[in-house]
N, C-alpha and C positions, 0 to 999 in steps of 0.2 A: 504493500500500500504506500509505503514511503516513497518508492521510486516514481510511482504515478503522480504523487503530490509534487515531487521535485520537477518532473517533466512539465506539469501544469504551470509551475512557477517560471520555468524557462520560456514557455510559450507566452505567458503573460508579460514577462520581461521584454521579449522581442516585439510582441504586439504593441506594448507601450512605447518602445523606441520608435517604431514606424508610425504610430498614430501621432506622436509628438512632432515627428519630422514632416509627415505628409498629410495629417488629418485622419480622423477616424474612418472616413469613407474608403481608405486604402485597405482596410482590413478585409473587405469583401473579396479582393482579388490577390492579395499579397502572397498567399500560399500556393498560387497556381502559376506564377510568372517568374521569369528570370530577372532577378532584382538589379543586376548590373546592366544588362542589355536594355532594360526598360528605363533606366536612369534613376531608379529609386535609391541605388547605392552607387556613388562614384568612389574613386580611390581614397579620398580623404574620409568618406563615410566608412569604408571598410576598415581603415586604420583606427578610426574613432570607435567603431563598434567592437573591434577586436580588443581594444584597450578597456572598454567598459566590461566586456566579458571576462577579461583577465582579472580585473579588480573585483568584480562581483562574485565570480565563481572560482577564483584562485586557479584558473586553468591557463596554461601557457599556450598562446596562439602564435605559431611560427608562420608568418605571412610569406616567407621566402620559399615555402614549399608549395608547389603548384596545386596539389590536391587540397591543401588547406585553403588556399586562395579561391579555388573553384567552389568551395563549400559556401562561399558568400553569395553565390548566384541564386540559391534556392532557400526559402524559409526553412524547410524541413532539414536541409543539410546543415544549416547553422545550428539548429536544435541538436542534431547528432554530434556536431563539433563540441558543443558545450558539455555533453554527458560525461 
C-alpha cells in the first residue's frame, strides 16, 4: 500500500509542476504527449525539473545519459525515473 501512496505523491508532484507552469487545462493531455516535442519542456525546464526531483526525492538524475534525458519526453517515464 505504501508504494501506491508514494506513486500517487509522485504523480501529484508532476501534475502540480505542469499545472503551475502551463495551467490546469494541460492536465487533460499531459500524459499522452511528448513533452519536449510539444514544447511543454525545453532544456532549461528539464534541468529545473531534474533539480526539483533530486531535492524532493533524494534521487540522482544524470542528464548526461541519453536514456535519462529521453525519460523527460513522457509523463509516465518521468514517474518511472523518480521511483
